[in-house]
LUMVO-348983 format. One record per residue (C-alpha): x, y, z. Coordinates in nm, 4 decimals. Layout:
east, north, up
X, Y, Z
...
//
This chain:
east, north, up
-2.2198, -1.3570, 4.2130
-2.3461, -1.5961, 3.9437
-2.0890, -1.7988, 3.7542
-2.0183, -1.6591, 3.4073
-2.1379, -1.8644, 3.1127
-1.8853, -1.9585, 2.8394
-2.0720, -1.7523, 2.5808
-2.0393, -1.4461, 2.8077
-1.6626, -1.4914, 2.8314
-1.5734, -1.5511, 2.4678
-1.7113, -1.4373, 2.1357
-1.7544, -1.6781, 1.8438
-1.5270, -1.6229, 1.5427
-1.6818, -1.4057, 1.2718
-1.5924, -1.4837, 0.9108
-1.6988, -1.1367, 0.7970
-1.6668, -0.8120, 0.9889
-1.9926, -0.6583, 1.1008
-2.1060, -0.2970, 1.0911
-2.0381, -0.2328, 0.7205
-2.3377, -0.0695, 0.5570
-2.1848, -0.1120, 0.2120
-1.9643, -0.4121, 0.1423
-1.7675, -0.5074, -0.1678
-2.0618, -0.5537, -0.4048
-2.3087, -0.3006, -0.2610
-2.2897, 0.0664, -0.3480
-2.3709, 0.3894, -0.1624
-2.5708, 0.6593, -0.3448
-2.3760, 0.8328, -0.6182
-2.3261, 1.1553, -0.4226
-2.1760, 0.9754, -0.1238
-1.9737, 0.7465, -0.3496
-1.8122, 1.0416, -0.5290
-1.7089, 1.2136, -0.2040
-1.5785, 0.8859, -0.0593
-1.3845, 0.8238, -0.3807
-1.2332, 1.1720, -0.3689
-1.1088, 1.0976, -0.0175
-0.9343, 0.7827, -0.1448
-0.7778, 0.9955, -0.4187
-0.6522, 1.2516, -0.1661
-0.5116, 0.9715, 0.0504
-0.3259, 0.8184, -0.2448
-0.1521, 1.1519, -0.3071
0.0750, 1.1069, -0.0047
0.2773, 0.8211, -0.1519
0.2450, 0.9512, -0.5094
0.4178, 1.2754, -0.4073
0.6673, 1.1449, -0.1514
0.8400, 0.8794, -0.3646
0.9218, 1.1180, -0.6549
1.0149, 1.3886, -0.4020
1.2871, 1.1583, -0.2692
1.4048, 0.9919, -0.5900
1.3820, 1.2558, -0.8646
1.6378, 1.4996, -0.7103
1.8762, 1.2049, -0.6638
1.8332, 1.1261, -1.0342
1.9278, 1.4837, -1.1294
1.5748, 1.5998, -1.2105
1.4341, 1.9462, -1.1383
1.0898, 2.0522, -1.0107
0.9402, 2.0168, -1.3589
1.0652, 1.6586, -1.3851
0.9322, 1.5826, -1.0380
0.5854, 1.7110, -1.1276
0.5756, 1.5004, -1.4451
0.6762, 1.1891, -1.2477
0.4046, 1.2600, -0.9890
0.1491, 1.3019, -1.2682
0.2644, 0.9816, -1.4369
0.2575, 0.7834, -1.1142
-0.0969, 0.9009, -1.0374
-0.2100, 0.8294, -1.3941
-0.0761, 0.4723, -1.3875
-0.2089, 0.4245, -1.0326
-0.5552, 0.5030, -1.1655
-0.5176, 0.2589, -1.4555
-0.3805, -0.0201, -1.2344
-0.6506, 0.0333, -0.9727
-0.9224, 0.0144, -1.2371
-0.7760, -0.3009, -1.3934
-0.7336, -0.4734, -1.0565
-1.0864, -0.3911, -0.9391
-1.2390, -0.5036, -1.2706
-1.0346, -0.8068, -1.3719
-0.7933, -0.8875, -1.0881
-0.8959, -0.9777, -0.7345
-1.1960, -0.7410, -0.7751
-1.1280, -0.6199, -0.4197
-1.1605, -0.2460, -0.3381
-0.7853, -0.1815, -0.3369
-0.5773, 0.1071, -0.4711
-0.2653, -0.0106, -0.6589
-0.0116, 0.2669, -0.6033
0.3613, 0.3350, -0.5808
0.5701, 0.1140, -0.3549
0.8571, 0.2017, -0.1210
0.9807, -0.1580, -0.1623
1.1433, -0.0558, -0.4920
1.3467, 0.2306, -0.3433
1.6593, 0.0263, -0.2553
1.7200, -0.1246, -0.6025
1.6240, 0.2079, -0.7640
1.8797, 0.3936, -0.5507
2.1375, 0.1317, -0.6575
2.0587, 0.2168, -1.0213
2.0840, 0.5901, -0.9475
2.4288, 0.5373, -0.7931
2.5556, 0.3327, -1.0880
2.8885, 0.4844, -1.1902
2.7979, 0.5086, -1.5591
2.4868, 0.7128, -1.4767
2.6307, 0.9200, -1.1917
2.9096, 1.0388, -1.4224
2.6686, 1.2202, -1.6585
2.7375, 1.5928, -1.5913
2.4079, 1.7430, -1.7102
2.1351, 1.6946, -1.4478
1.8428, 1.6582, -1.6872
2.0286, 1.4151, -1.9113
2.1267, 1.2118, -1.6065
1.7617, 1.2070, -1.4986
1.6484, 1.0799, -1.8401
1.9187, 0.8117, -1.8577
1.8454, 0.6951, -1.5036
1.4708, 0.6867, -1.5665
1.5246, 0.4724, -1.8769
1.7400, 0.2306, -1.6761
1.4696, 0.2059, -1.4073
1.2080, 0.1476, -1.6767
1.4071, -0.1378, -1.8264
1.4560, -0.3061, -1.4894
1.0842, -0.2755, -1.4085
0.9772, -0.4166, -1.7452
1.2000, -0.7236, -1.7107
1.1267, -0.7907, -1.3413
0.7489, -0.7569, -1.3894
0.7560, -1.0947, -1.5628
0.8058, -1.2631, -1.2236
0.4616, -1.1634, -1.0949
0.3007, -1.2223, -1.4332
0.4369, -1.5782, -1.4465
0.3656, -1.6608, -1.0803
0.0142, -1.5194, -1.1144
-0.1154, -1.6512, -1.4434
0.0537, -1.9903, -1.4068
-0.1331, -2.0328, -1.0742
0.2000, -2.1116, -0.9020
0.1349, -1.8511, -0.6324
-0.2099, -1.9949, -0.5714
-0.0605, -2.3432, -0.5367
0.1991, -2.2110, -0.2918
-0.0785, -2.0482, -0.0880
-0.1793, -2.3918, 0.0433
0.1051, -2.3449, 0.2906
-0.0753, -2.0416, 0.4388
-0.2877, -2.0691, 0.7519
-0.4480, -1.8114, 0.9825
-0.1701, -1.8474, 1.2393
0.0908, -1.7970, 0.9669
-0.0734, -1.5050, 0.7899
-0.1887, -1.3116, 1.0971
0.1641, -1.1778, 1.1734
0.2236, -1.0952, 0.8069
-0.0930, -0.8860, 0.7731
-0.0295, -0.7259, 1.1131
0.3224, -0.6267, 1.0055
0.1746, -0.4408, 0.7064
0.0618, -0.1818, 0.9582
0.3126, -0.2200, 1.2412
0.6046, -0.2154, 0.9983
0.5146, 0.1327, 0.8733
0.5526, 0.3035, 1.2114
0.8366, 0.5183, 1.0729
0.5872, 0.6893, 0.8426
0.3544, 0.7653, 1.1347
0.4324, 0.9727, 1.4405
0.8043, 1.0236, 1.3642
0.6863, 1.2253, 1.0624
0.4110, 1.3948, 1.2642
0.6803, 1.5077, 1.5076
0.8605, 1.6985, 1.2320
0.5790, 1.9543, 1.2414
0.3874, 1.8788, 1.5578
0.1798, 2.1984, 1.5460
0.0127, 2.0683, 1.2289
0.0401, 1.6922, 1.2693
-0.0909, 1.6591, 1.6243
-0.4101, 1.8642, 1.5673
-0.4743, 1.6583, 1.2542
-0.4349, 1.3305, 1.4440
-0.6595, 1.4384, 1.7328
-0.9238, 1.5919, 1.5059
-0.9379, 1.2839, 1.2829
-0.9825, 1.0483, 1.5790
-1.2476, 1.2682, 1.7403
-1.4561, 1.3167, 1.4252
-1.4284, 0.9623, 1.2890
-1.4733, 0.7786, 1.6192
-1.6167, 0.9850, 1.9039
-1.8577, 1.1857, 1.6871
-1.9310, 0.9160, 1.4294
-2.2950, 0.8952, 1.5368
-2.3630, 1.2529, 1.4211
-2.5956, 1.2259, 1.1235
-2.7376, 1.4550, 0.8594
-3.0361, 1.3067, 0.6735
-2.9524, 0.9630, 0.8145
-2.5943, 0.9820, 0.6832
-2.3123, 0.9486, 0.9434
-2.1424, 1.2493, 0.7917
-1.8439, 1.2710, 1.0284
-1.7613, 0.9004, 1.0168
-1.7607, 0.8782, 0.6372
-1.6207, 1.2167, 0.5415
-1.3940, 1.2956, 0.8370
-1.0782, 1.2756, 0.6232
-1.2017, 1.5409, 0.3819
-1.3209, 1.7675, 0.6650
-1.0014, 1.7295, 0.8706
-0.7630, 1.7861, 0.5796
-0.9561, 2.0975, 0.4716
-0.9468, 2.2460, 0.8230
-0.5838, 2.1627, 0.9044
-0.4612, 2.2584, 0.5557
-0.6286, 2.5991, 0.5980
-0.4708, 2.6274, 0.9458
-0.1292, 2.5448, 0.7971
-0.1832, 2.8096, 0.5290
-0.2603, 3.0705, 0.7964
0.0599, 2.9803, 0.9824
0.2605, 3.0008, 0.6602
0.1099, 3.3327, 0.5504
0.1474, 3.4764, 0.8991
0.5213, 3.4194, 0.8976
0.5243, 3.1565, 1.1715
0.8110, 2.9719, 1.0011
1.0028, 3.2724, 0.8746
1.3067, 3.2038, 1.0930
1.2667, 2.8261, 1.1242
1.5156, 2.5654, 1.0067
1.5041, 2.4280, 0.6537
1.3677, 2.0932, 0.7740
1.0830, 2.2611, 0.9645
0.9903, 2.4763, 0.6659
0.9823, 2.1756, 0.4308
0.7503, 1.9840, 0.6640
0.5286, 2.2721, 0.7794
0.4942, 2.5304, 0.5053
0.2320, 2.4965, 0.2349
0.4372, 2.6790, -0.0297
0.7566, 2.4729, -0.0379
0.6518, 2.1923, -0.2696
0.6941, 2.4048, -0.5888
0.4445, 2.1740, -0.7569
0.1805, 2.4238, -0.8677
0.4221, 2.6648, -1.0360
0.6069, 2.3805, -1.2093
0.3012, 2.1877, -1.3255
0.1659, 2.2307, -1.6811
-0.2014, 2.3074, -1.7263
-0.2664, 1.9938, -1.9294
-0.0269, 1.7034, -1.9768
-0.1269, 1.3482, -2.0685
0.1316, 1.0840, -1.9690
0.2074, 0.8301, -2.2407
0.4258, 0.5187, -2.2790
0.7983, 0.5735, -2.3431
0.7635, 0.9476, -2.2758
1.1183, 0.9538, -2.1356
1.2646, 0.7637, -2.4308
1.3414, 0.3996, -2.5033
1.4055, 0.1911, -2.1879
1.7614, 0.0730, -2.1228
1.8130, -0.2887, -2.0180
2.0847, -0.4139, -1.7853
2.0967, -0.7709, -1.6549
2.2367, -0.6848, -1.3114
1.9892, -0.4021, -1.2521
1.6998, -0.6235, -1.3593
1.8066, -0.9010, -1.1230
1.8235, -0.6489, -0.8395
1.4751, -0.5190, -0.9179
1.3339, -0.8723, -0.8927
1.3898, -0.8541, -0.5150
1.1490, -0.5592, -0.4917
0.8956, -0.7427, -0.7093
0.9045, -1.0383, -0.4674
0.8575, -0.8050, -0.1693
0.5678, -0.6374, -0.3494
0.4193, -0.9823, -0.4126
0.4208, -1.0742, -0.0428
0.3011, -0.7340, 0.0784
0.0169, -0.7330, -0.1734
-0.0889, -1.0855, -0.0788
-0.1249, -0.9725, 0.2817
-0.3025, -0.6542, 0.1716
-0.5573, -0.8503, -0.0325
-0.6433, -1.0603, 0.2714
-0.6829, -0.7470, 0.4846
-0.8910, -0.5729, 0.2160
-1.1210, -0.8742, 0.1833
-1.1903, -0.8615, 0.5553
-1.2471, -0.4847, 0.5561
-1.4782, -0.5168, 0.2546
-1.6808, -0.7763, 0.4448
-1.5941, -1.0430, 0.1874
-1.4661, -1.3986, 0.2196
-1.0877, -1.4568, 0.1988
-0.9811, -1.4538, -0.1688
-0.9500, -1.8115, -0.3046
-0.6171, -1.9284, -0.4451
-0.7327, -1.8776, -0.8054
-0.8405, -1.5189, -0.7333
-0.5185, -1.4433, -0.5455
-0.3113, -1.5640, -0.8410
-0.5250, -1.3650, -1.0829
-0.4669, -1.0506, -0.8795
-0.0910, -1.1068, -0.8674
-0.0875, -1.1590, -1.2442
-0.2630, -0.8267, -1.3013
-0.0305, -0.6598, -1.0544
0.2602, -0.7846, -1.2643
0.0979, -0.6158, -1.5636
0.0739, -0.3049, -1.3446
0.4511, -0.3087, -1.2847
0.4973, -0.3561, -1.6596
0.2892, -0.0405, -1.7143
0.5031, 0.1381, -1.4536
0.8044, 0.0513, -1.6641
0.6448, 0.1515, -1.9948
0.5129, 0.4881, -1.8693
0.8107, 0.5667, -1.6444
0.6618, 0.6170, -1.2980
1.0017, 0.5897, -1.1308
0.8895, 0.3035, -0.9065
0.6869, -0.0182, -0.9067
0.3382, -0.0889, -0.7745
0.1814, -0.2565, -0.4764
-0.1454, -0.2360, -0.2832
-0.1793, 0.0925, -0.0924
-0.1952, 0.0011, 0.2778
-0.3387, 0.3389, 0.3794
-0.6309, 0.3033, 0.1400
-0.7008, -0.0453, 0.2752
-0.7107, 0.0983, 0.6278
-0.9446, 0.3727, 0.5107
-1.2036, 0.1079, 0.4219
-1.2214, 0.0282, 0.7929
-1.2263, 0.3917, 0.9021
-1.5280, 0.4761, 0.6837
-1.6828, 0.1272, 0.7119
-1.7438, 0.1429, 0.3383
-1.5934, -0.1468, 0.1438
-1.7634, -0.0748, -0.1882
-1.5770, -0.1644, -0.5078
-1.7528, 0.1154, -0.6977
-1.6032, 0.3806, -0.4678
-1.2500, 0.2656, -0.5526
-1.3294, 0.2592, -0.9248
-1.4556, 0.6182, -0.9107
-1.1381, 0.7077, -0.7197
-0.9338, 0.5593, -1.0050
-1.1211, 0.7934, -1.2374
-1.0189, 1.0907, -1.0210
-0.6548, 0.9805, -1.0357
-0.6559, 0.9574, -1.4142
-0.8468, 1.2848, -1.4616
-0.6510, 1.5033, -1.2190
-0.3158, 1.3638, -1.3327
-0.3871, 1.5149, -1.6756
-0.4954, 1.8526, -1.5315
-0.1532, 1.9450, -1.3962
-0.2253, 2.2673, -1.2063
-0.5418, 2.1395, -1.0416
-0.3858, 1.8100, -0.9380
-0.0728, 1.9840, -0.8091
-0.2901, 2.1970, -0.5799
-0.3968, 1.8907, -0.3804
-0.0537, 1.7321, -0.4113
0.0954, 2.0318, -0.2268
-0.0717, 1.9303, 0.1027
0.2089, 1.8984, 0.3634
0.3021, 1.5335, 0.4103
0.2764, 1.5772, 0.7882
-0.1015, 1.5865, 0.7485
-0.0969, 1.2473, 0.5740
0.1347, 1.1031, 0.8406
-0.1183, 1.1927, 1.1109
-0.3870, 0.9956, 0.9263
-0.1457, 0.7060, 0.8763
-0.1191, 0.6673, 1.2549
-0.4836, 0.5560, 1.2536
-0.5067, 0.3729, 0.9216
-0.1900, 0.1652, 0.9570
-0.3027, 0.0686, 1.3068
-0.6371, -0.0495, 1.1674
-0.4653, -0.2752, 0.9133
-0.2419, -0.4200, 1.1851
-0.5474, -0.4948, 1.3983
-0.7153, -0.6697, 1.1050
-0.4140, -0.8981, 1.0851
-0.4404, -0.9815, 1.4533
-0.8114, -1.0564, 1.4064
-0.7174, -1.3700, 1.2098
-0.5972, -1.5185, 1.5364
-0.9592, -1.5692, 1.6457
-0.9709, -1.8723, 1.4143
-0.6688, -2.0302, 1.5847
-0.5967, -2.1753, 1.9287
-0.4029, -1.9049, 2.1070
-0.3776, -2.1230, 2.4174
-0.1248, -2.3274, 2.2192
0.2390, -2.2559, 2.3036
0.3262, -2.3507, 1.9468
0.1063, -2.0745, 1.8089
0.2235, -1.8232, 2.0686
0.5829, -1.8963, 1.9703
0.5171, -1.8561, 1.5966
0.3185, -1.5341, 1.6293
0.5501, -1.3747, 1.8839
0.8780, -1.4583, 1.7107
0.7570, -1.3656, 1.3614
0.6201, -1.0273, 1.4717
0.9285, -0.9464, 1.6774
1.1742, -1.0415, 1.4028
0.9532, -0.8716, 1.1438
1.0073, -0.5459, 1.3306
1.3586, -0.6004, 1.4646
1.5418, -0.7229, 1.1529
1.4284, -0.4348, 0.9233
1.5095, -0.1881, 1.2017
1.8666, -0.3247, 1.2085
1.8937, -0.2856, 0.8311
1.7540, 0.0684, 0.8524
1.9920, 0.1810, 1.1276
2.2916, 0.0210, 0.9574
2.2053, 0.1943, 0.6292
2.1629, 0.5312, 0.7999
2.5003, 0.5013, 0.9745
2.7062, 0.3505, 0.6906
2.5147, 0.5004, 0.3934
2.4858, 0.1475, 0.2524
2.3064, -0.1715, 0.3484
2.4571, -0.4532, 0.5574
2.5015, -0.6567, 0.2380
2.7794, -0.4901, 0.0377
2.9529, -0.7562, -0.1685
3.0893, -0.7031, -0.5194
2.7690, -0.8536, -0.6601
2.5315, -0.5567, -0.6703
2.2240, -0.7617, -0.7527
2.2897, -0.9834, -0.4480
2.3183, -0.6764, -0.2261
1.9854, -0.5500, -0.3568
1.8228, -0.8862, -0.2839
1.9376, -0.9037, 0.0773
1.8927, -0.5353, 0.1609
1.5469, -0.5134, -0.0011
1.3974, -0.8372, 0.1311
1.5168, -0.7934, 0.4890
1.4143, -0.4273, 0.5011
1.0474, -0.5235, 0.4583
0.8683, -0.6153, 0.7853
0.5877, -0.8166, 0.6152
0.8431, -1.0088, 0.4086
1.0586, -1.0986, 0.7085
0.7451, -1.1921, 0.9020
0.6238, -1.4002, 0.6070
0.9502, -1.5959, 0.5829
0.9606, -1.6673, 0.9570
0.5894, -1.7334, 1.0124
0.5253, -1.9555, 0.7089
0.8442, -2.1562, 0.7685
0.7728, -2.2147, 1.1384
0.4041, -2.2846, 1.0785
0.4819, -2.5566, 0.8241
0.7728, -2.7208, 1.0065
0.6984, -2.6919, 1.3787
0.4796, -2.9666, 1.5324
0.2539, -2.9865, 1.2283
0.1319, -3.3466, 1.2735
-0.1640, -3.2771, 1.5021
-0.1773, -2.8958, 1.4800
-0.4300, -2.8567, 1.1956
-0.7113, -2.7424, 1.4196
-0.4830, -2.5171, 1.6259
-0.3600, -2.3495, 1.3066
-0.7169, -2.2656, 1.2020
-0.7109, -2.4868, 0.8921
-1.0681, -2.6224, 0.9297
-1.1952, -2.2654, 0.8834
-0.9373, -2.1619, 0.6209
-0.9328, -2.4636, 0.3876
-1.2827, -2.4219, 0.2434
-1.1941, -2.0771, 0.1143
-0.8989, -2.2035, -0.0903
-1.1117, -2.3038, -0.3902
-1.3559, -2.0786, -0.5705
-1.6375, -2.3303, -0.5303
-1.5578, -2.3933, -0.1659
-1.8007, -2.1238, -0.0514
-2.1142, -2.0065, -0.2301
-2.0388, -1.6417, -0.1483
-1.7254, -1.6393, -0.3647
-1.9359, -1.6154, -0.6795
-2.0998, -1.3012, -0.5434
-1.7733, -1.1326, -0.4441
-1.5177, -1.2395, -0.7045
-1.6893, -1.3245, -1.0333
-1.5607, -1.1329, -1.3343
-1.7753, -0.8583, -1.4921
-1.9377, -0.8753, -1.8360
-1.9994, -1.2503, -1.7869
-1.6292, -1.3191, -1.8538
-1.6325, -1.6233, -1.6234
-1.7650, -1.8163, -1.9239
-1.4252, -1.7767, -2.0910
-1.2084, -1.7842, -1.7754
-1.3787, -2.0341, -1.5452
-1.2373, -2.0266, -1.1909
-1.0740, -2.3388, -1.0563
//
């Protein structure tokens, strides 16, 4: 047998992923773009419905309040997505609600002065105003770090070996929202998971008029089929004698969104009343803003790769964080009930469809704004059982995790130093948040429970986020452990030329501002 050649054993690193017919600045035909955008809208509904479903009842709100919060969150998601894709990083990312804000928000909900309000609706309004105030104040952190370029300056400490675990933990760290949720209604979730994998991967070569119809539109097809199947089971009485938990996760008529939604309702700033400001609550919310900052940074790097673009330069990264801070400010002004971050599932969907077009995401933002105002119509799609979304997450979160691991191709993974950093940061990024989760479930409070509430929120929020824990461990180890002669092993020769806007000629193509605005805001 002939001896294998080196080029047959290894594959050269690829700066941009291959196989994308439409990348960040190329656009599919309008018909395809609209259907692809509608799929991104449907995918964004999962988080937009789940966060209010958890928080609004705790705040004392009823189904009508929950619907208005869902509408508001979708409306602001559309605005933030449009602003980010036009003036921020310009990457095809959806800026939606974030679970990172849940811990400090729950702390506000449990505040004794708010919990003592006897009337449920009045307690909901007072709590919402307190959340709004905390979001408005804490948003200044991202605005300052972004527009002052401080976050871009700090990014010089990033390298491929340091960021690979962080991006990977974006996907791996969300495993609780995957199959554990599918298992709550396996008769719906499992068929959805299998059907989505079969259509999008095994049958992706099926074409109609030269369009790979199943690869690009598999999400829409699968949700329509499984949603109809779930409706048949519900109408047929399959869950008539089931437990309450099974009915909530399986039935298509338990959301109470359609009946509670108004026909037309346009969200507007301060619709819940004037925000209430509290220093301690604002300090606690800053922890979630910092987590959102780190998670979004990793998401932007993943989105750039899945849009077949170059890594975002430091100036662009800071610009995106600044606009995301404005997004959290809008969350506070409109009263979405939570803050914003990059939607990981929508980033993964770029890889599933192999369409990284910016225009698709901008059209999707239009759908979010439009359907959030048409209450009944939007509530129809928002009533899709969350189990169906969880089945899709199993694929999309895995794709994002794999994108993170792909950064390792630019490093020397025969180095024990790099193996140590990657292994320890991924393990602790999964293990530490799992400890915080299990402790909270058992004790009904986080491991940090001092008399200083804001300090508790800091510790419990930061160490409950897998990407944040991975970021702290990986970046610290990468910049302190045997750094003298490790530049090449860390992948810096490849990474460093992408730090400045002028470091690569392709940056102008991918990240320049529209309407010739670069004349007034020249990139550094």
